[in-house]
C-alpha positions in Angstrom: 57.9 24.0 98.8 60.3 26.0 96.5 61.7 29.4 97.4 62.2 32.2 94.8 64.8 34.6 96.3 64.6 38.1 94.9 68.0 40.0 95.3 68.2 43.5 96.7 68.6 45.4 93.4 65.7 43.6 91.8 63.6 44.0 94.9 64.0 47.8 95.0 63.4 48.0 91.3 60.1 46.1 91.8 59.3 48.5 94.6 59.5 51.5 92.3 57.3 49.7 89.7 54.8 48.8 92.5 54.5 52.5 93.3 53.6 53.4 89.7 51.2 50.4 89.7 49.6 51.8 92.9 49.4 55.3 91.3 47.6 53.8 88.3 45.2 51.9 90.5 44.5 54.9 92.8 43.7 57.1 89.8 41.6 54.4 88.1 39.6 53.1 91.1 37.2 55.6 92.6 37.2 54.1 96.1 41.0 54.3 96.4 41.0 57.8 95.1 38.1 59.2 97.1 39.3 57.6 100.4 42.9 58.7 100.1 44.5 55.3 100.0 48.3 55.8 99.5 49.7 54.7 96.1 52.3 52.3 97.6 49.5 50.6 99.6 47.4 50.0 96.5 50.3 48.6 94.5 51.9 46.7 97.4 48.7 44.9 98.4 48.1 44.0 94.7 51.6 42.4 94.4 51.2 40.7 97.8 48.0 39.1 96.6 49.9 38.0 93.4 52.6 36.4 95.6 49.9 34.6 97.5 48.5 33.2 94.2 52.0 32.0 93.2 52.3 30.3 96.6 48.9 28.7 96.4 49.0 27.5 92.8 52.7 27.0 92.0 54.0 26.1 95.4 56.7 28.7 95.3 57.4 31.3 97.9 58.7 34.8 97.0 61.4 36.1 99.4 62.6 39.6 98.8 66.0 40.9 100.0 64.9 44.1 101.8 68.3 45.6 102.7 67.7 48.7 100.6 64.3 49.1 102.2 66.0 49.6 105.6 68.2 52.4 104.1 65.1 54.1 102.7 63.5 54.1 106.1 66.5 55.8 107.7 66.9 58.3 104.9 63.2 59.2 105.1 63.3 60.0 108.8 66.4 62.1 108.2 64.4 64.2 105.7 61.7 64.7 108.3 64.3 65.9 110.8 65.9 68.2 108.3 62.5 69.9 107.8 61.8 70.5 111.5 62.2 73.9 113.1 62.5 74.4 116.8 59.9 77.2 116.6 57.4 74.7 115.3 58.3 72.1 117.9 57.9 74.7 120.7 54.5 75.8 119.2 53.5 72.1 119.1 54.9 71.2 122.5 51.5 71.0 124.2 50.1 69.0 121.3 53.0 66.6 121.4 52.6 65.9 125.2 48.8 65.5 124.7 49.2 63.1 121.8 51.8 61.1 123.8 49.4 60.8 126.7 46.5 59.7 124.5 48.8 57.1 122.9 49.8 55.6 126.2 46.2 55.4 127.2 45.4 53.8 123.8 48.2 51.2 124.3 46.6 50.1 127.6 43.2 49.7 125.8 44.9 47.9 122.9 46.4 45.3 125.3 43.1 45.1 127.2 41.4 44.2 123.9 44.1 41.6 123.2 43.5 40.2 126.7 39.8 39.9 126.1 40.6 38.3 122.7 42.9 35.6 124.1 40.3 34.8 126.8 37.6 34.3 124.2 39.9 32.1 122.1 41.2 30.2 125.1 44.9 31.2 124.6 47.5 31.9 127.3 47.2 35.4 128.8 50.7 36.6 127.9 49.9 36.1 124.2 47.6 39.1 124.5 50.5 41.5 123.8 51.1 39.7 120.5 47.6 40.6 119.5 48.0 44.1 121.1 50.7 46.7 121.4 53.7 44.4 120.8 52.6 43.6 117.3 50.5 46.6 116.4 52.1 49.7 117.7 55.3 47.8 118.1 55.3 46.3 114.6 57.2 43.4 113.2 60.4 44.1 115.1 58.8 44.1 118.5 56.7 41.0 117.7 59.8 39.1 116.6 61.6 40.2 119.8 58.8 39.2 122.2 57.5 36.1 120.3 60.2 33.6 121.5 60.1 34.9 125.0 56.3 34.4 125.2 56.7 31.0 123.6 59.2 30.0 126.3 57.0 31.4 129.1 53.8 29.8 128.0 54.7 26.8 125.9 52.5 28.2 123.1 54.5 27.2 120.0 52.8 29.5 117.5 53.5 32.7 119.5 56.0 34.2 117.2 54.1 33.3 114.1 50.9 34.8 115.6 52.7 38.0 116.4 54.1 38.4 112.9 50.7 37.6 111.4 49.1 40.2 113.6 51.7 42.8 112.7 51.2 42.0 109.0 47.4 42.3 109.1 47.6 45.4 111.2 49.9 47.1 108.7 47.3 46.4 105.9 44.4 47.6 108.1 46.3 50.7 109.2 46.9 51.7 105.6 43.3 51.3 104.7 41.5 53.0 107.5 43.5 56.2 107.9 42.3 57.9 104.7 38.6 57.2 105.2 38.8 58.5 108.8 40.4 61.7 107.7 37.9 62.1 104.9 34.9 61.8 107.2 36.4 64.3 109.7 37.3 66.8 107.0 34.0 66.6 105.1 31.8 66.6 108.2 33.6 69.6 109.8 34.3 71.5 106.6 38.1 71.7 107.3 40.8 73.1 105.0 44.6 72.8 104.9 47.3 75.4 104.5 48.3 76.6 101.0 51.3 78.6 102.1 53.4 76.0 103.8 56.7 74.6 102.6 56.6 71.1 101.2 57.7 68.3 103.6 56.3 65.1 102.2 53.2 64.3 100.2 53.8 65.8 96.8 50.9 65.3 94.4 51.4 62.6 91.8 51.7 64.3 88.5 53.1 62.8 85.3 53.8 66.3 84.0 56.3 67.2 86.7 59.1 66.7 84.2 57.9 69.8 82.3 59.0 72.1 85.2 62.7 71.2 85.8 63.4 74.6 87.2 61.6 73.7 90.4 64.0 70.8 91.1 67.5 70.9 89.8 70.2 68.3 90.0 72.2 70.5 92.3 69.1 70.9 94.6 68.7 67.1 94.7 72.4 66.6 95.4 72.3 69.2 98.2 69.3 67.5 99.7 70.9 64.0 99.5 74.1 65.3 101.1 72.2 66.8 104.0 70.3 63.5 104.4 73.5 61.4 104.4 75.3 63.7 106.8 72.4 63.3 109.2 72.5 59.5 108.8 76.3 59.6 109.4 76.1 61.4 112.7 72.8 59.5 113.5 74.7 56.2 113.2 77.4 57.4 115.5 74.8 58.6 118.0 73.1 55.2 117.7 76.3 53.4 118.7 76.6 55.5 121.8 72.9 54.9 122.7 73.5 51.1 122.3 76.6 51.3 124.5 74.5 53.0 127.2 72.1 50.0 127.2 69.1 51.8 125.5 67.6 50.1 122.5 66.2 52.4 119.9 65.7 52.0 116.1 68.5 53.6 114.0 66.1 56.0 112.4 65.3 57.7 115.7 68.8 59.3 116.3 68.9 60.1 112.5 65.6 62.0 112.9 67.0 63.8 116.0 70.3 64.7 114.3 68.4 66.1 111.3 66.4 68.4 113.7 69.6 69.6 115.4 71.3 70.2 112.0 68.5 72.2 110.6 68.3 74.4 113.7 72.0 75.1 114.0 73.8 74.9 110.6 71.9 77.7 108.8 72.7 80.1 111.7 76.4 79.1 112.0 76.9 79.1 108.2 74.3 81.7 106.9 75.8 81.8 103.4 75.2 78.0 103.0 72.1 77.1 100.9 70.2 74.7 103.2 67.7 72.2 101.8 65.1 72.4 104.5 61.7 73.3 103.1 62.9 72.8 99.5 60.9 70.9 96.9 64.1 68.9 96.2 64.1 67.6 99.8 60.4 66.9 99.5 61.1 64.8 96.4 63.7 62.8 98.2 61.4 62.3 101.2 58.5 61.2 99.0 60.7 58.8 97.0 62.1 57.1 100.2 58.7 56.8 101.9 56.9 55.6 98.7 59.4 52.9 97.8 59.9 51.8 101.5 56.2 51.3 101.9 55.8 49.6 98.5 58.5 47.1 99.4 57.1 46.5 102.9 53.6 45.7 101.6 54.7 43.8 98.4 56.8 41.5 100.6 54.0 40.5 102.9 53.3 36.7 103.1 49.6 36.9 103.3 49.2 33.1 103.5 50.5 33.2 107.1 47.3 35.1 108.0 45.2 32.3 106.5 47.1 29.6 108.3 46.5 31.2 111.7 43.0 32.1 110.8 40.4 32.8 113.5 42.2 34.2 116.6 44.2 36.8 114.6 41.3 37.9 112.4 38.8 38.0 115.3 41.0 40.0 117.7 42.2 42.3 114.9 38.6 43.1 114.0 38.0 44.1 117.6 41.1 46.2 117.5 40.0 48.1 114.4 36.6 48.9 116.0 38.2 50.1 119.2 40.8 52.2 117.2 38.3 53.9 115.0 36.1 54.7 118.0 39.0 56.0 120.0 40.2 58.3 117.2 36.7 59.7 116.4 35.5 60.1 120.0 38.8 60.9 121.9 41.8 61.8 119.7 40.2 64.2 117.2 38.1 66.2 119.8 41.0 66.5 122.3 43.7 67.6 119.9 41.7 70.5 118.4 38.9 69.4 116.0 40.7 71.3 113.2 42.4 70.3 110.0 45.6 69.4 111.6 43.8 67.2 114.1 42.1 65.4 111.1 45.5 64.8 109.5 46.9 63.6 112.8 43.9 61.3 113.2 44.8 59.6 109.9 48.4 59.3 111.2 47.3 57.9 114.5 45.4 55.1 112.7 48.6 54.4 110.8 50.9 53.8 113.7 48.2 52.5 116.1 47.7 49.4 114.0 50.8 49.5 111.7 54.0 51.5 111.8 55.2 55.1 111.7 55.9 55.0 107.9 52.3 53.9 107.4 51.2 56.8 109.5 53.2 59.3 107.4 51.9 57.7 104.2 48.3 58.1 105.5 48.9 61.8 106.4 50.7 62.6 103.1 47.8 61.0 101.1 45.4 63.3 102.9 47.5 66.4 102.5 48.0 65.8 98.8 44.3 66.3 98.4 43.3 68.8 101.1 46.3 70.9 101.8 49.4 71.1 104.0 49.7 70.4 107.7 53.4 70.7 108.3 53.5 70.5 112.1 51.7 67.1 112.0 54.7 65.6 110.2 57.0 66.7 112.9 55.0 65.8 116.0 53.7 62.4 115.0 57.1 60.8 114.3 58.5 62.1 117.6 55.6 60.5 119.5 55.3 57.2 117.5 59.0 56.5 116.8 60.6 57.7 119.9 58.6 58.1 123.1 56.1 55.3 122.3 58.8 52.7 121.9 60.0 53.4 125.5 56.5 53.4 126.9 55.5 50.2 125.0 58.3 48.2 126.6 56.9 48.9 130.1 53.3 48.3 128.9 54.2 44.9 127.4 56.1 43.9 130.6 53.0 44.7 132.7 50.5 42.7 130.6 52.9 39.7 130.2 53.1 39.6 134.0 49.4 39.4 134.5 
């Protein structure tokens, strides 16, 4: 079996091309357009299917160097932090706590479904978390971290591969169900977004944007990028202190928090400084980072690993999707307000419940492009899904592994 290694520069270039491929597909295919499927998802899945064809017919495996993708993720969350205002966070405090509580309850149900699944397929009980919150809400990183431990504990040699396969399939499903869920909720309840909000992420794809250069200047973009990189710089320092304290958090979490602190202190300390928060330039940077990150994540999926593990992963993931959709429609949306913001958050909940936080943001941005802004949703959801949930998930996994 030959391996085709794609270096970092080529990989990120392909990622940009994949975004435009997805934009073309989304505009051309009614289903993708009507159900708010994000452009990077359309293009990324198409390329992943192409990679699978190369693997199946030519016996060559495409391996992408994703170093730039990791930078894009950190930069994206820095932009989210820079757009956050304490006033919005205070106003959304109750909603944040409520969404966190719902998420913890959902993680328990997710692992319970995983436990039912491994019982049906006669697999060791600890494997349930690899078909539950470790691989789905936790994503590839958590699945890779827990896979070897569960393999050692149970002697089940395919544990790590199963976890990675579940995380991969979950990412695809998360990107496909968020938009349709939001569309149903918005259409059924006749909901509308805000037209007066500052842009955060989710700028509408428009090939004629180049005709309005006065809206985004090179100085504006440089100012936005400087703010992002300063947030990353101090976020990296904070991350080192957090590691030294024995707490494991992804790098993007302290970068998000530093961005929030900067945007709520610097403009008051230096009132004459032009600050990029709420600017279209920062929204462009945010959209670019998210779009290329997600395109690279999906185009690099090795879909043949799903086929090799077959029944157990597909069967349990089907159960997880049914439970997730029912939980969102019957519990999440009614309890968080039954309004437009709740519908957008429902799309985001689907994104991180089965996939990852960037997928959640992409789902929400795809909805807001079509229906209108919901700025608070883009602040609350990352704080829940990328910060508090990682801590709660560690305890949840420990509990179910010990059953």
